[in-house]
N, C-alpha and C positions, 0 to 999 in steps of 0.2 A: 328477445323476450316479447311474447304476445300481450295483447291488451288484458287478457284474463289474469296473467301472472302479475302484471303491474297493479291491477286492482287488488289482488290478494295481498301483495306486498304492502301497499298503502294501508290496507285494512289492518294488517298485523302490526304495523308501526303505530297506528292510531290506538289500537287496543293496549299495546305495551305502554304508550304514553299515558293513557288514562289510568292504567294500573299504577304507574309510577307516581302520578299526581295524587291518587287516593292514598297511597302509602305515605307520601310526604306530608299530606294534610293530617293524617292520623298521628304521625310522629310529632308534628308541631303541636297538635292539641294535647298530646300526652305530656310533652315537655312543659307546656304552659300550666297544665293541671298540677304536675309534680312540683313546679316552682311555687305555685300558689299554696299548696299544702305544706311545703317546706317553710315558706314564709310564715304561715299561720302557726306552725309548730315552734318556729324560732321565736315568735312573739309571745306565745304562751310560756315557753321555757325560759325566756330571757329574764335576767335579774335587772329590772329597770332602775335607773338612778335619775334623780332630778335635784339640782341644788336649790337650797332655799334662797330667797332674795339676798343678793349681795355676795353670795359665796361662789367662787369659781366652780365651773362644772366638774373639774377633776377632783375637787375636794368634797363633792357630794357623797352622801352615804347611800348604800344600797338598801333597797326595800327588803326588809326581813319578812319572813313568813309569819303571819299572825298565829297565835297559839290555837291549836285545834284545826288549822286549815292546811291543806296540802300545798306544795309549792306551785301547783297549777291553778290555785284559786286566787282571785284578785278581788279586792274590796272596792265597792263603789262608795265614794266618800263625798261629802259636801265640802268643796274647796274652801268655802268661807269659814268653816269651823275646823279646818285641818290643822291649824296652829303651826304652820311652818314646815310641816312634813310633806313629802312628795305625794301627789295624788296619782296612784297607779292607774286608775281608770283613764285619766287624761293623758298620761304618758303612753299608755297602750295605743290610744288613738293617734297621737302625734307620731309615734314611732312607725305605726303601720302605714300611715299616709306618706311619710317621708321615704319609706323603703319601696313603695310602689313606683314603677316606672311611669313616665309621662303618658305612654300609650295605655297602660293599665288604668291610670286615673281617668282617662277620657273614655275608655271602652267599657268599664265595669264599675259597679259600686263596691268600694272597699268594705262596706258593711257586711257583705256576705262572708268575709273572713272571720267574723266574730261568732259564727255558729260554733257552740261548744266551749266558749270561754266562760269560766265560772266567776260569778260576781257576788259573793255573799256580802251583806252590809257591814258597815262599821258604825259604832255608836259614838256620836259627838254631842257636845253640849248644845242645847237649844238657845238661840240668841234671844234674849229677853229685854234688851235695852229700851225698846219702844213701849213696853207694857207700863201702864199707869195705874196707880192705886193698888191697894192690898187685897181687894176682893177676889182676886184670882188664885189665892193660895191653894185652895182645895182642888181646883181644876188643874193647876200646874202640878200638884202632887200626883194626881191620877194620871196625868199625861206622862210624867217621868216613869211611873210604874209600867204603863203600857209599852213605852219605848224599850225599857229594860227587859220586859218579858219577851217581846218579839225578838229582840237581839239575841237573847239567850236561847230561845227556841230555834232560831235560824242557825245559830252556831252549831247546835247539836244535830239539827236535821241535815244541814249541809255536810256534816262530817260523815253521815251515813249514806246520803244520796245526793250526788252532785246534780244540781238543776241546770239545764242547758236550754238556751233559746237564742233566736236571732235578735239582734239589737232593735231592728225596726219593729218587730212584734212586741218586744219588751216595753216599748214606750208608746204603743199605738193608742192607748186609752188615756194618755196624759194630756190635759189641757194646759195651755200656756197663758199667763198674764204677765206681760213684760214690765208694766209700770211699777208694780210692787214686787216683782220677781217671785212669782208664785207658780208652782207646778201642782196641778190637782188631778189625781187619778180618779176617773169616773167609775163609781160603783152604783149601777142602777138599783133603785128601790132603797137607797140609803141617803136620800136628800139631794140627789144629783141635780134635779131640775132647779132647785133654789140656789144650789152652789153655782150653777152656770149663770144664773141671774146676777149673783154677787160678782162673779168674775167680769161680767159685762159692765157692771157699774164701776168696778175698780179700773177697768180699761178705758173708761170714758165713753162707752158706747150707749149708755143710758143714764138718766139722772136718778132713777129709782128702780129698785128691783120689783116693786109692785106694779109697774107699768109695762112689764115685759110679758108677752103672751107665751103660752105653751109652744106654739108653732115657731115663734121667733127663737125660743130657747133651743129647740131640738132640730129645727130644719133651716134656720136662718144662716147658718155657717158664719157666724160673727166671730167665733173663737177659733184660734189655731191649735192644732195638736202638735205634740213634740216631734212626731215622725214626719212632719211637713218641712222641717228644717234640714239643712245640710249637716254633715258629720260634725263640723266645728260648732255649729249652733246647738246641736243636741248635747254635746259634751260640756260646752260652756254653761248651759242652763242646768244640766244635771249637777254640776259641781258648784254652782253659785246661787241657785234659787232655793227658796224654801219649799220643800216637797211635802204634800199632805195627802192623806187618804182617809175617807170616812167609811166605816163598815157597819154592819148590822147583824144581829143574831141570824144565823143561816136559815133556820126554819121560818122565822118571821119574814125574812126577805123573800124566800121561796113562795110562801103563801100569798104575800103581797103581790108578787109578780103574776101568779096564777089568777088572782081576783081581777087585777087590772087588765090583763090581756085576754082572758077567756070568759069573764062574767059580764063584760060590757061589749057593745058592738065595736068591732075592730076590723077595718078593711084590709089589714095585713096579716095579723096573727090567726084569724079564723080560716081564711083560704089557704095560707101557707102551712101553718102548723096544725090547726084544727082538723082540716080534712084528712091529713096524713095520719094523725093520731086516731081519729075515729075509725078510719078504714082498717087500721092494723089491730086496734085493741078493743073495738066494740063488736061483739057478736050480734048478728042480725040488725045492723044499723039501718035505719030507714033512709029512703032516697033523699029526703030533705037535709038530713044531717050530713050525708056524704057529699051533697052538693054545696052546702054553705060552710061546713066546718064549725058551725055554732053549737054550743051546748056541751063542750068537752067537760067531762067529770074529773075531779081532782085525782081519783084513783087511776084513770086513764092517763092523765098527765104524768103521774109518777111512774107508771109502767113505761112510758116513753123515755123519761129521764134516766131510768135504770137500765134501759135496753142497750146492749153493746152494739146492736145493729139497728139504730134508730132510723125510722123512715125519713126523717128530716133532721138536719144538724142542730147543734147547740145554739143558744142565743145569749147575748150579754146579760139579759135580765135575770137569768138563773144560772149563769156560768159561775164557777167558784171564783172567789176573790183572788185566790192564789194564782189563778190563770188569767185574771184580768189585769192585775197590778203588780204581780211578782214581788211581794213584800220581802222575800228572802233574797232578792237580787238587787233591788233598788233600796237605797237607804232613805226611807221616809222620815222626815224631821218631826212630823206631827201626825198622830193617829187619833182621829175623832171617832166617836160612836154615835149611831142614830139614837140610842137610848138616852144620851145626854147631848143631843144635837145642838140645841140652842146655845147652851153655855160653852160647849167646846168650840163651836163656830165663832162666837163672838170673842172668845179668848184668842183664837187664831188670828182674827182680824186685827186685834191689838198687836200681836207679835209682828205682823207684816206692815204695820203703820198705816192701816186703812183710815179713811176719814172718820172722825168721831161720830158723825151722824149716821154712818152706815151700820145697820144691824141686820143680822141674818133673818130672813123672812120666816114668819110663823105659819103662813097659810098653806093649805094642802093644794098641790098643783092641779089635780083632776079628781073627779068623783068626790067632791067635797062633802056631799051628804052621806057618804058611806062611813061606817064605823072604821076607825083605823085598825090596821092589822096588829092586834096585841097578842100576848101570850095565850089569853083565853080563846081568842078567835082561832089561833093556830091549833089549839087542842081540839076544837070542834072539827077541823079539817082532817087532822091526823086520825080521828076515830074512823074515817072511811077506809083506812089502810089496815092491812094485816100486821101482826107483830113483826114478821119478817120484812115486810115492805118498809115499815118504820125504821127498823135497824139498818137496812140497806141505804135508806135515804140519809140517815145520820152519817153512815160510813162515807157516802158520796161527798159530804161536806166536812169530813173529819179534819182536814188540814185547816179549813177556815175556823173551825171550833178551837183547834189547838193554837193557831197563830195568835188569835185575838182573845184568848182566855175566856171563851164562852163555855158555859156548862151544857153539855149535851143531855137531853132529857133521858130519864130512865124508861126503857121500853116496857 
């Protein structure tokens, strides 16, 4: 055998070895993916059981499917108010983690297996043992009506359309206050700046909400979000903390966001959003507007909002609440409204045992000289839109209108 034949033989063996290696690698990855998918399906389909305190595991009852929900749907519950029954949300997590191999636990996040798990809420009594005095009767009555209305809506909505999302995305807007066991989902333009101030005071980071600047609130990174915790930390807090969300009339919130971000100097929203909006939606835009992004008109902003091919993505200040806080997937214990912000907030502080001297701040965070965005202010802005644009804008926020029982204006 000459040198050339030896070289060709070695080359052929090398190619064959490489092909075998590629085949084996693809086969291993395929098996790994299939096992993950089988595990996820097993978790979704499994009838989980968990014994109440003091009962042997074998004597535990199986979780029955809630009326109106399919067997694949699981209820997110507040363990503190679960009154002895199994918490399926927590059981899912525990079962998932226990079934992952040590190598899987180290190499990948088990959270990815939760994509597609359905979690409609369950309604539980609101813990009121820390509330003092009888002046909260009307506020409490309004609160119970809101909770019941949202629960009934989500039950009907989830029976028609199963909402699906990744767990980490589900909790990415939720702030954590551990001392008083509070979870607050941030809805921009619905009092969120002052709520963050209150959370900082509750957490012992400041003596008074009035001494905390806007930059400290939004850029100081003093508060942790729920998605910064590990799997156990997330589930523990979801099941034992008091969860709250504060919302606002969708059109008032939208106009408030526009006024704040586009009618005042802004080093982020003008160059990032303003320039893209003017470039696409303003005919014969001058060079200065294209360069700075300043002077966006409300009609142009709405054209951007309704465009399925937006030149720049969405922003939390005008994103739907249904996509920020997922009220039909997370069981919020308390639903506050911007329209009754002060009394709702102070009642909530009573519920969680906040210091008696802590009251929700009344001051406006920025642009204090501007008129607040009221229903009348909104009407003036909506006049700039065509009838079709107004209707499409209402439709865009239709889920928020329905979830929180807001009345959509007649076009």
